[in-house]
VOPAGU-2260 file (C-alpha; in pm, 1 decimal, decimal comma):
REM VOPAGU-2260
SITE   aa  ch    i         X         Y         Z
SITE  MET   A    0    -263,6    3222,3   -1731,9
SITE  LEU   A    1    -422,6    2969,9   -1503,3
SITE  GLY   A    2    -788,9    2875,7   -1531,1
SITE  ILE   A    3   -1022,3    2848,7   -1240,8
SITE  TRP   A    4   -1018,0    2464,6   -1261,4
SITE  GLN   A    5    -635,4    2456,2   -1242,3
SITE  ILE   A    6    -635,3    2668,7    -931,7
SITE  ASN   A    7    -899,0    2442,0    -774,3
SITE  ARG   A    8    -715,0    2134,2    -877,0
SITE  LEU   A    9    -382,4    2274,9    -728,5
SITE  LYS   A   10    -573,2    2345,4    -395,1
SITE  TRP   A   11    -717,1    1981,6    -393,3
SITE  LYS   A   12    -377,4    1833,7    -478,2
SITE  ASN   A   13    -203,4    2035,8    -201,7
SITE  ASN   A   14    -471,6    1924,4      45,9
SITE  LEU   A   15    -423,3    1561,1     -57,1
SITE  ILE   A   16     -50,4    1571,7     -19,9
SITE  ASN   A   17     -89,7    1730,9     325,6
SITE  GLU   A   18    -339,6    1452,0     426,6
SITE  VAL   A   19    -106,4    1171,3     315,6
SITE  SER   A   20     197,2    1336,6     470,4
SITE  THR   A   21       6,3    1374,3     802,2
SITE  SER   A   22    -131,0    1009,3     789,8
SITE  ILE   A   23     213,3     846,3     723,5
SITE  ALA   A   24     376,5    1042,0    1008,4
SITE  MET   A   25     136,1     906,3    1265,9
SITE  GLU   A   26     232,1     641,2    1512,1
SITE  PRO   A   27     150,1     288,3    1391,9
SITE  GLN   A   28    -163,5     135,9    1545,0
SITE  ALA   A   29    -281,4    -226,1    1549,7
SITE  LEU   A   30    -473,9    -308,5    1228,9
SITE  ASN   A   31    -842,7    -350,7    1299,5
SITE  PRO   A   32    -985,5    -491,4     959,5
SITE  THR   A   33   -1347,6    -423,9    1062,9
SITE  ASN   A   34   -1290,6     -58,6    1113,5
SITE  ILE   A   35   -1129,4      48,9     783,8
SITE  GLY   A   36   -1279,7     371,3     611,7
SITE  ILE   A   37   -1179,0     641,8     394,9
SITE  ASP   A   38    -995,7     815,4     680,4
SITE  SER   A   39    -780,1     508,7     732,0
SITE  GLN   A   40    -592,2     568,4     405,1
SITE  TYR   A   41    -207,0     569,7     458,6
SITE  LEU   A   42    -221,2     509,6     826,9
SITE  PRO   A   43      75,5     307,9     950,6
SITE  VAL   A   44     -43,1     -17,5    1098,1
SITE  THR   A   45     101,5    -330,0    1270,0
SITE  PHE   A   46     -43,1    -679,5    1245,9
SITE  GLU   A   47      53,4   -1044,8    1311,0
SITE  GLY   A   48      -5,8   -1364,1    1131,2
SITE  LYS   A   49     142,2   -1532,3     827,1
SITE  PHE   A   50     157,6   -1487,6     455,8
SITE  LEU   A   51     -42,3   -1740,5     251,2
SITE  GLU   A   52     133,3   -1891,8     -44,4
SITE  SER   A   53     -46,4   -1744,9    -348,4
SITE  GLU   A   54      29,7   -1403,5    -503,1
SITE  ILE   A   55    -129,7   -1175,6    -733,7
SITE  HIS   A   56      87,4   -1006,0   -1002,7
SITE  VAL   A   57     -58,4    -684,6   -1149,2
SITE  LEU   A   58     117,9    -561,1   -1471,9
SITE  PHE   A   59     252,2    -221,7   -1394,4
SITE  SER   A   60     512,9       7,8   -1529,5
SITE  LEU   A   61     732,1     265,4   -1358,8
SITE  LYS   A   62     920,6     515,1   -1585,5
SITE  PRO   A   63    1272,2     474,5   -1453,9
SITE  TYR   A   64    1239,9      87,8   -1432,6
SITE  GLY   A   65    1013,0     -17,1   -1712,8
SITE  PRO   A   66     750,3    -292,9   -1705,5
SITE  GLY   A   67     708,4    -510,3   -1402,4
SITE  PHE   A   68     448,4    -622,5   -1155,6
SITE  LYS   A   69     290,3    -501,2    -832,3
SITE  VAL   A   70     302,8    -797,1    -600,8
SITE  ILE   A   71      -8,3    -851,9    -377,0
SITE  ARG   A   72     -16,4   -1133,2    -129,9
SITE  PRO   A   73    -284,7   -1259,0     107,7
SITE  PHE   A   74    -202,4   -1256,4     476,1
SITE  LYS   A   75    -388,9   -1434,8     738,5
SITE  LEU   A   76    -410,0   -1240,1    1054,8
SITE  LYS   A   77    -396,9   -1417,1    1403,5
SITE  SER   A   78    -769,7   -1338,5    1429,4
SITE  GLY   A   79    -844,6   -1545,5    1123,3
SITE  GLU   A   80    -927,9   -1268,0     879,0
SITE  ILE   A   81    -745,1   -1243,4     556,5
SITE  ILE   A   82    -611,4    -917,3     419,1
SITE  LEU   A   83    -426,3    -828,6     102,2
SITE  VAL   A   84     -72,5    -674,0     141,6
SITE  ASP   A   85      82,7    -482,2    -139,3
SITE  LEU   A   86     452,7    -583,1    -143,6
SITE  GLY   A   87     552,7    -331,4    -403,1
SITE  PHE   A   88     697,8    -329,8    -753,4
SITE  VAL   A   89     921,2    -605,1    -897,5
SITE  SER   A   90    1069,7    -614,7   -1244,3
SITE  GLU   A   91     959,6    -883,4   -1487,5
SITE  SER   A   92    1275,3   -1092,0   -1414,2
SITE  LYS   A   93    1182,0   -1110,7   -1045,7
SITE  LYS   A   94     825,5   -1199,6   -1080,4
SITE  ASN   A   95     857,7   -1562,3    -978,0
SITE  VAL   A   96    1141,4   -1517,5    -724,0
SITE  LEU   A   97    1060,0   -1674,0    -378,4
SITE  ARG   A   98     993,0   -1397,7    -138,7
SITE  ASP   A   99    1060,4   -1402,0     237,1
SITE  ASP   A  100     758,1   -1466,7     455,8
SITE  LYS   A  101     882,2   -1237,5     724,6
SITE  ILE   A  102     762,0    -889,7     754,4
SITE  SER   A  103    1027,4    -650,2     857,9
SITE  LYS   A  104     852,7    -309,8     818,2
SITE  LEU   A  105     526,2    -141,7     897,8
SITE  TYR   A  106     263,2    -112,8     629,1
SITE  ASN   A  107       6,8     152,9     548,6
SITE  VAL   A  108    -354,4      96,6     493,9
């Protein structure tokens, strides 16, 4: 038998899944770093500029792949602002592999 808190959590989780699904399905829009709020989560964005050389490696583990790192890299927009781009997960053996500076996909806020 489910408790009230479990039913409430299920409702919350279903709403969250719906919000994320709706956001990622939207048309991409130009990134405006001065106008990012809680409603901006998971919105597809486009932006122009170039990656900076440094990276941040955050120790992370994914069950099917084991330990590795989330790669986060600073990106300088044409407007001069710097944002952090999450490039995803890499295994330990690929931590120091040189990565391509070209962006070939859209990112989500």
